[in-house]
C-alpha positions as CSV (number, residue, x, y, z in Angstrom):
1,X,-16.4,-25.2,2.1
2,X,-14.6,-22.5,3.8
3,X,-15.7,-18.9,3.5
4,X,-13.6,-15.8,3.6
5,X,-14.5,-13.6,7.1
6,X,-17.1,-11.0,6.9
7,X,-14.8,-8.0,6.6
8,X,-14.6,-5.0,4.2
9,X,-12.3,-5.7,1.2
10,X,-10.2,-3.1,-0.6
11,X,-7.8,-3.8,-3.0
12,X,-7.4,-7.0,-5.4
13,X,-4.7,-8.3,-2.7
14,X,-6.6,-7.8,0.2
15,X,-8.5,-10.9,-0.3
16,X,-5.1,-12.7,0.1
17,X,-3.5,-13.1,3.6
18,X,-1.7,-10.4,4.9
19,X,1.7,-9.9,2.7
20,X,4.8,-10.3,4.4
21,X,7.4,-8.0,4.5
22,X,9.4,-10.2,1.7
23,X,6.1,-10.1,-0.4
24,X,6.1,-6.4,0.0
25,X,9.5,-6.1,-0.9
26,X,8.7,-7.9,-4.4
27,X,5.7,-5.8,-5.2
28,X,7.5,-2.6,-4.9
29,X,10.4,-3.8,-6.9
30,X,7.9,-5.0,-9.5
31,X,6.6,-1.2,-9.1
32,X,10.1,0.0,-9.5
33,X,11.1,-1.9,-12.5
34,X,8.1,-0.8,-14.5
35,X,9.5,3.0,-13.7
36,X,6.2,3.8,-12.0
37,X,6.2,6.6,-9.1
38,X,5.6,4.7,-5.4
39,X,3.3,6.8,-3.2
40,X,2.4,5.6,0.5
41,X,-1.3,6.5,1.3
42,X,-3.2,5.9,4.6
43,X,-6.8,6.4,5.6
44,X,-8.3,5.7,9.1
45,X,-11.8,4.2,7.8
46,X,-12.0,4.2,4.5
47,X,-15.1,3.5,2.3
48,X,-15.2,1.3,-0.9
49,X,-16.5,4.7,-3.1
50,X,-13.5,6.3,-1.8
51,X,-10.4,6.1,-4.5
52,X,-8.7,8.8,-2.4
53,X,-6.8,8.7,0.9
54,X,-4.3,10.7,2.5
55,X,-1.0,10.7,0.8
56,X,2.0,10.2,3.3
57,X,4.5,12.7,2.3
58,X,5.4,13.3,-1.6
59,X,5.8,10.3,-3.5
60,X,8.7,8.7,-3.8
61,X,10.3,10.2,-6.8
62,X,13.5,9.3,-6.3
63,X,13.2,6.1,-4.7
64,X,15.6,3.6,-6.0
65,X,15.1,0.6,-4.0
66,X,12.1,-1.4,-2.5
67,X,13.5,-0.6,1.1
68,X,13.3,2.8,0.9
69,X,9.5,2.5,0.1
70,X,9.4,-0.1,3.3
71,X,10.8,2.5,5.6
72,X,8.1,4.8,4.6
73,X,5.3,2.4,5.1
74,X,7.3,2.0,8.7
75,X,7.0,5.6,9.3
76,X,3.9,6.0,8.6
77,X,2.7,3.1,10.5
78,X,4.7,4.6,13.6
79,X,2.2,7.8,13.2
80,X,-0.9,6.4,12.0
81,X,-0.9,2.7,13.9
82,X,-4.9,3.1,13.9
83,X,-5.0,3.7,10.0
84,X,-5.3,1.3,6.7
85,X,-1.5,1.8,4.7
86,X,-1.6,1.3,1.0
87,X,1.3,1.6,-1.8
88,X,0.1,2.9,-4.5
89,X,2.2,3.6,-8.2
90,X,2.0,6.4,-10.6
91,X,2.6,6.2,-14.2
92,X,4.7,9.3,-15.3
93,X,3.7,9.2,-18.9
94,X,-0.3,7.7,-18.8
95,X,-0.6,10.3,-15.8
96,X,-2.4,8.0,-13.6
97,X,-2.5,5.5,-10.9
98,X,-1.6,2.1,-12.2
99,X,-1.2,0.0,-9.3
100,X,-1.9,-0.5,-5.4
101,X,-2.1,-2.7,-2.5
102,X,-2.7,-2.6,1.0
103,X,-0.2,-2.9,3.2
104,X,-0.9,-2.4,7.1
105,X,-4.6,-3.4,8.2
106,X,-5.2,-1.6,11.9
107,X,-5.9,-4.5,14.3
108,X,-3.6,-7.2,12.6
109,X,-0.8,-8.9,14.1
110,X,1.6,-8.7,11.0
111,X,4.0,-6.0,10.6
């Protein structure tokens, strides 16, 4: 039986292997299809109890494609390559965060 390596886990999708660009685009497209507002957050050393990370720019209120969000993730990674980066979705009707997933972990070979 194989076990998971010893490392902190953050979001539901963090138990999966790192997401490819195509998988990230599909998740972001689902977020947009549901009418959620995407945003990018980053944190250098997140703790499991940390619910609020640092927001990268403002939420992408006018984002119409997943590629726009992916471009923001790339910009964030270029400036904060030593930080974890996640995409979150806000529901403007319920006034809450409805989903989030990590798209970049420092010291990983992907992205």
